[in-house]
C-alpha positions as CSV (number, residue, x, y, z in Angstrom):
1,X,0.2,0.5,-0.2
2,X,1.4,3.5,-0.9
3,X,-0.3,6.8,0.2
4,X,-3.3,7.0,-1.9
5,X,-4.4,3.3,-0.6
6,X,-4.2,4.8,3.0
7,X,-6.1,8.3,1.4
8,X,-8.9,5.9,0.6
9,X,-8.7,3.3,3.8
10,X,-9.0,6.5,6.4
11,X,-11.4,8.4,3.7
12,X,-13.9,5.4,3.8
13,X,-13.7,4.9,8.4
14,X,-14.3,9.1,8.0
15,X,-17.1,8.2,6.5
16,X,-18.5,5.4,8.2
17,X,-18.2,7.5,11.7
18,X,-19.9,10.5,9.3
19,X,-22.8,7.9,8.8
20,X,-22.6,7.2,12.3
21,X,-23.4,10.3,14.3
22,X,-25.8,11.8,11.4
23,X,-28.2,8.5,12.5
24,X,-27.7,9.6,16.2
25,X,-30.5,12.2,15.6
26,X,-32.5,9.5,13.9
27,X,-32.2,6.9,17.3
28,X,-34.7,8.9,20.3
29,X,-35.3,5.3,22.3
30,X,-34.8,1.4,21.6
31,X,-37.4,1.0,19.5
32,X,-35.1,3.4,16.8
33,X,-31.8,1.6,17.8
34,X,-32.9,-1.8,17.6
35,X,-35.8,-2.1,14.6
36,X,-35.0,1.5,13.2
37,X,-38.9,2.3,14.9
38,X,-40.0,-0.2,11.8
39,X,-39.4,3.0,9.3
40,X,-36.7,1.0,6.6
41,X,-37.5,1.1,3.0
42,X,-37.7,-2.6,2.1
43,X,-34.9,-1.5,-0.2
44,X,-32.7,-0.6,2.1
45,X,-33.7,-3.5,4.8
46,X,-33.1,-6.2,0.9
47,X,-29.3,-4.7,1.2
48,X,-28.7,-4.5,4.5
49,X,-29.9,-8.1,5.2
50,X,-27.4,-8.7,2.1
51,X,-24.4,-7.3,3.7
52,X,-24.7,-7.8,7.2
53,X,-24.5,-11.7,5.9
54,X,-20.8,-12.0,5.2
55,X,-17.9,-11.0,6.3
56,X,-13.9,-10.6,5.5
57,X,-14.0,-15.2,5.9
58,X,-15.1,-14.7,1.9
59,X,-12.0,-13.0,1.0
60,X,-10.1,-15.6,3.4
61,X,-11.8,-18.8,4.2
62,X,-14.1,-18.9,1.4
63,X,-11.1,-17.8,-0.7
64,X,-9.2,-21.1,0.3
65,X,-11.7,-22.5,-0.7
66,X,-11.9,-21.9,-3.9
67,X,-8.2,-21.4,-5.1
68,X,-8.2,-25.5,-3.9
69,X,-11.7,-26.7,-4.9
70,X,-13.2,-23.8,-7.2
71,X,-17.0,-24.0,-8.7
72,X,-17.7,-25.7,-5.2
73,X,-17.4,-22.5,-3.2
74,X,-20.3,-20.8,-5.0
75,X,-22.2,-24.1,-4.9
76,X,-22.4,-25.1,-1.8
77,X,-21.9,-22.1,0.0
78,X,-24.0,-18.3,-1.2
79,X,-26.5,-20.8,-3.6
80,X,-27.8,-22.7,-1.1
81,X,-28.0,-19.5,1.2
82,X,-30.2,-18.1,-2.1
83,X,-32.6,-20.7,-2.2
84,X,-32.3,-21.1,2.0
85,X,-33.8,-17.0,2.0
86,X,-36.1,-17.2,-0.8
87,X,-37.9,-20.4,1.3
88,X,-38.2,-18.1,4.4
89,X,-39.2,-15.2,1.6
90,X,-43.1,-16.0,2.6
91,X,-42.3,-18.4,5.4
92,X,-40.6,-16.1,7.9
93,X,-39.9,-12.8,6.9
94,X,-43.5,-11.6,7.5
95,X,-44.1,-13.3,10.6
96,X,-40.6,-11.6,11.9
97,X,-42.1,-8.1,10.9
98,X,-45.0,-9.3,12.7
99,X,-43.4,-9.6,15.7
100,X,-42.8,-5.9,16.0
101,X,-45.9,-4.7,14.5
102,X,-48.5,-6.6,16.5
103,X,-46.5,-7.8,19.6
104,X,-44.2,-4.2,19.8
105,X,-41.1,-6.0,20.9
106,X,-37.8,-5.0,19.9
107,X,-35.6,-8.2,20.2
108,X,-36.1,-11.0,18.2
109,X,-36.3,-12.9,20.7
110,X,-38.0,-11.4,23.2
111,X,-41.7,-12.7,21.9
112,X,-40.3,-16.3,23.2
113,X,-41.0,-15.6,26.9
114,X,-45.0,-15.4,26.0
115,X,-44.4,-18.1,23.4
116,X,-42.8,-20.4,26.0
117,X,-40.9,-19.2,28.9
118,X,-38.7,-16.9,30.5
119,X,-36.5,-20.0,31.5
120,X,-36.6,-20.7,27.2
121,X,-36.1,-17.7,26.7
122,X,-32.8,-16.6,28.9
123,X,-31.0,-19.9,27.4
124,X,-31.7,-19.3,23.9
125,X,-30.0,-15.7,24.4
126,X,-27.3,-16.9,26.7
127,X,-25.9,-19.4,24.6
128,X,-26.6,-17.7,21.2
129,X,-24.5,-14.1,22.5
130,X,-22.3,-16.5,23.7
131,X,-21.8,-19.0,20.1
132,X,-21.8,-14.9,18.6
133,X,-18.6,-13.6,20.7
134,X,-16.3,-16.4,18.9
135,X,-18.3,-16.5,15.5
136,X,-17.8,-12.2,15.5
137,X,-14.7,-12.2,16.6
138,X,-13.6,-15.3,14.0
139,X,-14.2,-12.0,11.5
140,X,-12.5,-9.9,13.3
141,X,-9.4,-12.1,12.5
142,X,-10.6,-12.6,9.7
143,X,-10.3,-8.7,8.7
144,X,-7.3,-8.8,10.3
145,X,-5.0,-11.2,8.7
146,X,-5.8,-9.5,5.4
147,X,-4.7,-6.0,6.8
148,X,-1.7,-7.1,7.7
149,X,-1.0,-9.3,4.4
150,X,-1.2,-5.8,2.8
151,X,0.3,-3.1,5.6
152,X,2.9,-5.4,8.0
153,X,0.7,-4.6,11.4
154,X,0.0,-7.7,13.5
155,X,-3.5,-9.0,14.1
156,X,-4.4,-7.5,17.2
157,X,-3.2,-3.7,15.7
158,X,-5.6,-5.3,12.9
159,X,-7.4,-5.9,15.3
160,X,-8.0,-3.2,17.5
161,X,-8.1,-0.6,14.3
162,X,-11.0,-2.6,13.1
163,X,-12.9,-2.8,16.0
164,X,-12.8,0.8,17.9
165,X,-14.0,2.3,14.0
166,X,-17.0,-0.2,14.2
167,X,-17.9,0.4,17.6
168,X,-18.1,4.5,17.3
169,X,-20.8,4.2,14.2
170,X,-23.2,1.7,15.8
171,X,-22.6,2.2,19.0
172,X,-23.7,5.8,18.3
173,X,-26.9,5.2,15.4
174,X,-27.9,1.9,15.8
175,X,-29.8,-0.4,13.2
176,X,-30.1,2.8,10.9
177,X,-26.3,3.4,11.1
178,X,-25.4,0.1,10.4
179,X,-28.2,0.0,7.8
180,X,-26.7,3.1,6.0
181,X,-23.4,2.3,6.0
182,X,-24.0,-1.5,4.9
183,X,-25.4,0.4,1.7
184,X,-22.3,2.3,1.6
185,X,-20.3,-0.4,1.7
186,X,-22.3,-2.4,-0.6
187,X,-21.7,0.1,-3.3
188,X,-18.3,0.3,-1.9
189,X,-17.9,-3.2,-2.7
190,X,-19.9,-3.5,-6.0
191,X,-16.6,-1.4,-7.6
192,X,-14.5,-2.6,-5.9
193,X,-15.4,-6.4,-7.4
194,X,-16.0,-4.9,-10.7
195,X,-12.2,-3.7,-10.7
196,X,-11.1,-7.0,-9.6
197,X,-13.2,-9.1,-12.0
198,X,-12.2,-6.8,-14.8
199,X,-8.5,-6.5,-14.2
200,X,-8.5,-10.9,-13.7
201,X,-9.8,-10.9,-17.5
202,X,-7.7,-8.5,-18.7
203,X,-4.8,-10.3,-17.2
204,X,-6.5,-14.1,-18.8
205,X,-7.1,-12.3,-22.1
206,X,-10.2,-11.0,-22.2
207,X,-13.6,-11.2,-21.8
208,X,-13.5,-14.5,-23.8
209,X,-11.5,-15.7,-20.6
210,X,-15.2,-15.9,-18.4
211,X,-15.3,-19.4,-20.8
212,X,-12.2,-20.0,-22.5
213,X,-10.5,-20.1,-18.9
214,X,-11.7,-23.4,-17.4
215,X,-9.6,-25.9,-19.9
216,X,-6.6,-23.7,-18.3
217,X,-6.9,-24.4,-14.3
218,X,-7.1,-27.6,-12.2
219,X,-8.5,-30.7,-13.3
220,X,-12.1,-30.4,-10.9
221,X,-11.9,-27.2,-10.7
222,X,-15.2,-26.7,-12.7
223,X,-16.6,-29.6,-10.8
224,X,-19.9,-28.4,-8.7
225,X,-18.9,-30.4,-5.4
226,X,-15.4,-31.5,-4.9
227,X,-13.5,-32.4,-1.9
228,X,-15.4,-32.6,1.6
229,X,-17.9,-30.3,0.3
230,X,-20.5,-32.9,-1.4
231,X,-23.9,-33.5,-2.8
232,X,-24.5,-34.8,0.9
233,X,-22.8,-31.0,2.4
234,X,-24.2,-29.6,0.3
235,X,-27.7,-30.2,1.1
236,X,-27.0,-30.6,5.1
237,X,-26.0,-26.6,4.6
238,X,-29.6,-26.0,2.8
239,X,-30.6,-27.1,6.2
240,X,-29.0,-25.3,7.9
241,X,-28.4,-21.9,6.5
242,X,-32.4,-21.5,6.1
243,X,-32.4,-21.7,9.4
244,X,-29.8,-18.8,10.4
245,X,-29.9,-16.9,7.1
246,X,-33.4,-16.0,7.9
247,X,-33.8,-15.1,11.2
248,X,-31.7,-18.0,13.2
249,X,-29.1,-14.8,13.0
250,X,-30.5,-12.4,15.1
251,X,-29.3,-9.6,12.7
252,X,-30.8,-10.6,10.0
253,X,-34.6,-11.1,11.7
254,X,-33.5,-7.8,12.8
255,X,-33.9,-6.6,9.0
256,X,-37.3,-7.9,8.3
257,X,-38.7,-6.9,12.0
258,X,-37.2,-3.0,10.5
259,X,-39.5,-3.1,7.9
260,X,-42.5,-1.4,7.5
261,X,-45.4,-4.3,6.5
262,X,-44.9,-7.5,6.3
263,X,-45.2,-7.4,2.7
264,X,-42.2,-4.9,3.3
265,X,-40.3,-8.1,5.0
266,X,-40.8,-10.5,2.4
267,X,-39.6,-8.0,-0.7
268,X,-36.4,-7.4,1.7
269,X,-35.9,-11.0,1.4
270,X,-36.6,-11.5,-2.1
271,X,-34.2,-9.1,-2.5
272,X,-31.4,-10.0,-0.7
273,X,-31.5,-13.6,-2.1
274,X,-31.4,-12.8,-5.7
275,X,-28.0,-10.3,-4.3
276,X,-26.7,-13.8,-2.9
277,X,-27.5,-15.6,-6.3
278,X,-25.9,-13.1,-8.6
279,X,-23.2,-11.1,-6.3
280,X,-20.9,-13.9,-4.7
281,X,-20.5,-15.0,-8.9
282,X,-18.6,-11.9,-9.4
283,X,-16.4,-11.9,-6.6
284,X,-15.8,-16.0,-6.4
285,X,-14.4,-15.5,-10.5
286,X,-11.2,-13.9,-9.8
287,X,-11.1,-16.3,-6.8
288,X,-11.1,-19.5,-9.1
289,X,-9.0,-18.2,-11.5
290,X,-5.9,-17.4,-9.2
291,X,-4.3,-20.9,-9.4
292,X,-3.2,-19.4,-12.9
293,X,-2.3,-15.6,-11.2
294,X,-0.1,-16.4,-8.0
295,X,1.1,-19.6,-5.5
296,X,-0.6,-18.9,-2.5
297,X,2.1,-19.2,0.9
298,X,-0.6,-20.5,3.4
299,X,-1.3,-24.0,3.7
300,X,-5.1,-23.2,3.6
301,X,-4.4,-20.6,0.7
302,X,-6.6,-17.7,2.4
303,X,-3.9,-15.5,1.8
304,X,-4.9,-16.2,-2.4
305,X,-7.1,-13.4,-3.1
306,X,-4.5,-10.8,-1.0
307,X,-1.7,-11.8,-3.1
308,X,-3.3,-11.8,-6.2
309,X,-4.8,-8.5,-5.8
310,X,-1.5,-6.7,-4.3
311,X,-0.6,-8.5,-7.7
312,X,-2.8,-6.7,-10.5
313,X,-4.6,-3.3,-9.3
314,X,-3.0,-0.3,-9.6
315,X,-2.2,2.2,-6.3
316,X,-6.4,3.5,-5.8
317,X,-7.9,0.7,-6.8
318,X,-6.0,-2.1,-4.2
319,X,-7.2,1.0,-1.5
320,X,-10.4,0.5,-3.1
321,X,-10.8,-3.2,-2.7
322,X,-9.0,-3.3,0.8
323,X,-12.3,-0.9,1.9
324,X,-14.2,-3.7,0.5
325,X,-12.5,-5.5,2.3
326,X,-13.5,-4.0,5.1
327,X,-17.0,-3.6,4.4
328,X,-18.2,-6.3,4.6
329,X,-16.8,-7.6,8.1
330,X,-17.5,-4.3,9.6
331,X,-21.4,-4.6,8.3
332,X,-21.7,-8.5,9.8
333,X,-20.1,-7.2,13.6
334,X,-21.6,-3.8,13.7
335,X,-25.2,-6.3,13.0
336,X,-24.4,-9.2,15.2
337,X,-23.2,-6.4,17.9
338,X,-26.6,-4.3,17.4
339,X,-28.3,-7.8,17.2
340,X,-26.7,-9.2,20.7
341,X,-27.2,-5.8,22.4
342,X,-31.4,-6.5,21.7
343,X,-30.9,-9.5,23.1
344,X,-29.2,-8.7,26.3
345,X,-30.7,-5.7,27.0
346,X,-34.4,-6.9,25.9
347,X,-33.8,-10.6,27.2
348,X,-31.8,-11.1,29.3
349,X,-31.0,-8.1,31.8
350,X,-34.6,-7.7,32.5
351,X,-35.0,-11.8,33.2
352,X,-31.9,-11.1,36.2
353,X,-32.7,-7.6,36.9
354,X,-35.6,-6.3,38.9
355,X,-34.3,-3.3,37.6
356,X,-33.5,-3.7,34.1
357,X,-37.7,-4.1,34.3
358,X,-38.1,-1.2,35.5
359,X,-35.6,0.4,32.6
360,X,-37.4,3.7,31.3
361,X,-36.2,5.4,27.0
362,X,-32.7,6.9,28.2
363,X,-32.2,4.3,30.5
364,X,-32.7,1.0,28.0
365,X,-31.4,3.0,25.1
366,X,-28.1,3.9,27.4
367,X,-28.0,0.1,28.2
368,X,-27.9,-0.6,24.8
369,X,-25.0,1.5,23.8
370,X,-23.4,-0.1,26.5
371,X,-23.9,-3.1,25.7
372,X,-22.8,-2.8,22.4
373,X,-19.5,-2.1,23.6
374,X,-19.0,-4.6,25.5
375,X,-20.4,-6.9,22.8
376,X,-17.5,-5.9,20.6
377,X,-15.0,-5.2,23.4
378,X,-15.2,-9.1,24.2
379,X,-15.3,-10.4,20.5
380,X,-12.3,-8.6,19.9
381,X,-10.3,-10.6,22.8
382,X,-11.6,-13.7,21.8
383,X,-10.6,-13.1,17.6
384,X,-7.1,-12.6,19.3
385,X,-7.7,-16.4,20.3
386,X,-9.3,-17.6,17.2
387,X,-5.9,-19.3,15.9
388,X,-5.3,-21.2,19.4
389,X,-5.6,-24.6,19.4
390,X,-8.7,-24.3,21.2
391,X,-10.2,-23.0,17.8
392,X,-8.2,-24.1,14.9
393,X,-8.4,-21.7,12.4
394,X,-10.6,-18.9,10.8
395,X,-13.1,-21.3,8.9
396,X,-13.4,-23.8,11.1
397,X,-14.5,-21.4,13.5
398,X,-17.3,-20.1,11.3
399,X,-18.5,-23.3,9.1
400,X,-18.1,-25.5,11.8
401,X,-19.1,-24.0,15.3
402,X,-21.6,-21.5,13.7
403,X,-23.7,-23.5,11.3
404,X,-23.7,-26.7,14.0
405,X,-24.5,-24.7,16.8
406,X,-26.8,-22.2,15.1
407,X,-29.5,-25.2,14.8
408,X,-30.3,-26.1,18.5
409,X,-31.3,-22.6,19.4
410,X,-32.8,-21.4,15.9
411,X,-35.4,-24.3,16.2
412,X,-37.4,-22.6,19.2
413,X,-37.0,-19.6,18.3
414,X,-38.3,-19.9,14.2
415,X,-40.3,-22.5,14.6
416,X,-42.3,-21.0,17.1
417,X,-43.6,-18.8,15.1
418,X,-45.8,-21.2,13.0
419,X,-48.6,-22.7,13.7
420,X,-47.8,-26.0,13.1
421,X,-45.6,-26.4,15.4
422,X,-48.3,-25.0,18.1
423,X,-48.0,-27.8,20.6
424,X,-44.5,-27.5,20.9
425,X,-44.0,-25.5,24.1
426,X,-41.5,-25.4,27.0
427,X,-40.0,-29.0,27.5
428,X,-40.4,-29.9,24.0
429,X,-38.3,-26.5,22.6
430,X,-35.4,-26.5,26.3
431,X,-35.2,-30.6,25.7
432,X,-34.8,-29.7,21.8
433,X,-31.7,-27.0,22.3
434,X,-30.0,-29.2,25.4
435,X,-29.8,-32.1,23.4
436,X,-28.8,-30.3,20.0
437,X,-25.6,-28.9,22.2
438,X,-24.5,-31.8,23.8
439,X,-24.8,-33.8,20.4
440,X,-22.4,-31.2,18.4
441,X,-20.1,-31.9,21.4
442,X,-20.0,-35.2,20.9
443,X,-19.8,-35.5,17.0
444,X,-17.1,-33.1,16.9
445,X,-14.8,-33.7,20.0
446,X,-14.3,-37.0,22.5
447,X,-15.0,-36.8,25.9
448,X,-10.8,-36.0,26.9
449,X,-11.9,-32.7,24.8
450,X,-9.8,-33.9,21.1
451,X,-11.5,-33.8,18.2
452,X,-13.2,-36.7,16.9
453,X,-12.0,-38.2,13.7
454,X,-13.6,-40.2,10.4
455,X,-17.1,-37.9,11.1
456,X,-17.8,-36.3,7.9
457,X,-17.7,-32.3,8.0
458,X,-21.7,-32.5,6.9
459,X,-22.5,-34.4,9.8
460,X,-20.6,-32.1,12.6
461,X,-22.4,-29.5,11.2
462,X,-25.5,-30.6,10.2
463,X,-26.1,-33.8,13.0
464,X,-27.2,-31.4,15.8
465,X,-29.4,-29.6,13.7
466,X,-31.5,-32.3,13.1
467,X,-31.3,-33.6,16.5
468,X,-33.1,-30.6,17.6
469,X,-35.6,-30.5,14.9
470,X,-36.7,-34.3,15.4
471,X,-36.8,-33.6,19.4
472,X,-38.7,-30.4,19.2
473,X,-41.3,-32.1,16.8
474,X,-41.3,-35.6,18.6
475,X,-42.0,-33.9,22.5
476,X,-44.5,-31.6,20.9
477,X,-46.7,-34.6,19.9
478,X,-45.7,-36.7,22.9
479,X,-46.3,-34.5,25.4
480,X,-48.8,-31.5,23.8
481,X,-47.9,-27.3,25.9
482,X,-50.5,-25.7,23.8
483,X,-52.6,-23.2,25.4
484,X,-55.4,-20.5,24.6
485,X,-53.2,-18.2,25.7
486,X,-50.2,-19.5,22.8
487,X,-52.7,-20.2,20.4
488,X,-53.9,-16.2,20.4
489,X,-50.3,-15.5,20.4
490,X,-49.6,-17.7,17.6
491,X,-52.8,-15.6,15.4
492,X,-51.1,-12.2,15.8
493,X,-47.6,-14.0,14.4
494,X,-49.6,-15.6,11.9
495,X,-52.5,-13.5,10.9
496,X,-52.6,-10.9,7.9
497,X,-51.7,-7.2,8.6
498,X,-49.2,-5.5,10.0
499,X,-50.7,-3.9,13.1
500,X,-51.3,-0.6,14.1
501,X,-47.9,0.6,12.2
502,X,-45.6,2.0,15.4
503,X,-42.5,0.3,16.5
504,X,-41.9,-1.0,19.8
505,X,-42.6,-0.1,23.3
506,X,-39.8,1.3,25.3
507,X,-40.2,0.1,28.2
508,X,-38.3,-2.8,29.6
509,X,-38.4,-6.6,27.8
510,X,-39.9,-8.0,31.2
511,X,-42.9,-7.3,30.2
512,X,-43.3,-4.9,26.9
513,X,-44.5,-7.6,24.6
514,X,-47.8,-8.3,26.6
515,X,-48.0,-4.7,27.5
516,X,-48.5,-3.0,23.9
517,X,-51.6,-5.2,23.3
518,X,-54.7,-3.3,24.3
519,X,-55.9,-4.1,27.4
520,X,-59.7,-4.6,26.6
521,X,-59.2,-7.4,24.2
522,X,-60.0,-11.0,25.1
523,X,-57.1,-11.8,23.0
524,X,-54.2,-9.0,25.2
525,X,-55.9,-10.8,28.2
526,X,-55.1,-14.5,26.7
527,X,-51.3,-13.0,26.3
528,X,-50.9,-11.7,29.8
529,X,-48.6,-14.7,31.1
């Protein structure tokens, strides 16, 4: 990098902070901070949903997969995500929006205290929060790895720089700042990705390289599945990502909750699905061609894209592509921070503290901002340990830990919104959650904590979710716990319409979901558990 590249990078950081400061005036209470007050346009929500779904891990871990195995990086990653989001556009997106518009909640998990009970809500919230600290830690490590390639700064320095910049804008501006910075980041990534595509084609013979390069690439590079990324892995990944990207990752649920209506949430999901189908293919093509242009130095080839960028692009454009790396990571990490803050402020703190249940609007907003800072600090600390023996490497954390542990947390949350599973109550939810976590340990590790060998990756990540799903359904049938109160709650989530169009209540998470419903109606009384 030279002075021009640094100017581009510093300018980008400055714009992100400026957006956060500008967004500050749009945040008056927790509703604005966590769900944008239900006023976010569907197209902004869709772009934000897409951008908050992946990070610089694509340019490190998945770049390594593309370098070694080729097209399977797209077929077994972004393609099933696009299909999963498309499935959820009608199944989950509108229901998540009604959590805000009809139940007046600010956190995706806030409805669980009425759908199940407070212990269930607390168990899912705490376990999910711990998982996201590790997940976001991996994202910080990924971007710091790239930064070290270009600038020579240490891993810790890179984590500190990106974390502090992100902390400023997402803490000050909340979800509005997240979404608006993600829009800017999308434009930057669009320019950077196209520049890299053109540079790659120019090096390999021009536009015709799109169809002539395949004979020059290593054997099997064009195969849709390769190595450990088999058809079984593809199906398992589709199974997992349908839950994860439709709300299992809480930051994705917030994007649907932030739109003004259930219909807008559906449109938002469809836009995100289209972007997932088209845009990663543009980004992946240079990665597929990387074996012809550079020789990766790391065993997992996670440095291949960074090396290729340095060799192909002039200064200025190089800085733009580096900014593109940052844009994805900062988008995901800031959105995760906001979602975790919502869960802590609205779900965990009120369940553990009587004082938190009495927070007014100002106190709740202060708690939201402080918890955002704490989460970012913890994830940055974890990031410095991602390559330690406990975590192995970046791609292991992202694929195995997140995919494998997300399912047991997401099953009670996601399926709890559907009428078909109305008989599954607290027993089914807690049992399926606990069994899924235990299963993850058993399929991945021996009793002494050492890695379990001989279990294919697709089973390591999919079996925990499958166990949780089966137990959730079976226990619901064997020990049904449907009640008039829970049926009334499901009726509101599944009925057409969008409530009164308001945001969320500004009270604490302990009672706002039911307190916001008009008390004179029989349905409202049924919600007051």
